[in-house]
C-alpha positions in Angstrom: 83.4 147.3 79.0 83.4 151.0 78.2 82.3 153.6 80.7 79.3 154.4 78.6 78.3 150.7 78.5 78.8 150.4 82.3 76.6 153.5 82.8 73.8 152.0 80.7 74.0 148.7 82.6 73.8 150.5 85.9 70.9 152.7 84.7 69.0 149.5 83.7 69.7 147.9 87.1 68.6 151.1 88.9 65.4 151.1 86.8 64.7 147.4 87.7 65.3 148.2 91.4 63.0 151.2 91.3 60.3 149.0 89.7 60.8 146.3 92.4 60.6 149.0 95.1 57.3 150.3 93.7 55.9 146.7 93.7 57.0 146.2 97.3 55.5 149.5 98.3 52.2 148.5 96.7 52.3 145.1 98.4 53.0 146.8 101.8 50.0 149.1 101.2 47.7 146.1 100.5 49.1 144.2 103.5 48.4 147.2 105.7 44.8 147.5 104.4 44.2 143.7 105.2 45.8 144.1 108.6 43.6 147.1 109.4 40.4 145.2 108.4 41.4 142.2 110.4 42.3 144.4 113.4 38.9 146.2 113.2 37.1 142.8 113.0 39.0 141.4 116.0 38.4 144.5 118.1 34.7 144.7 117.4 33.5 141.1 117.1 31.5 139.9 120.0 32.0 136.2 119.3 35.0 133.9 119.8 36.8 133.0 116.6 39.9 131.1 115.6 42.2 131.5 112.6 44.1 128.5 111.2 45.8 127.4 108.1 44.6 124.2 106.5 47.2 121.4 106.9 49.1 123.1 109.7 48.6 121.8 113.2 
């Protein structure tokens, strides 16, 4: 493989990694927003509540 071809392959891989990083950053932001809402609810609710996942005991 020529240096030019190797360079193009590496550039494509870097672009894919950058895209994946952007997706992960967006996922992290969404997770943080959900966590903030849950935390606010847990801190302000005056009732007892449980959280569970169906099918998990």
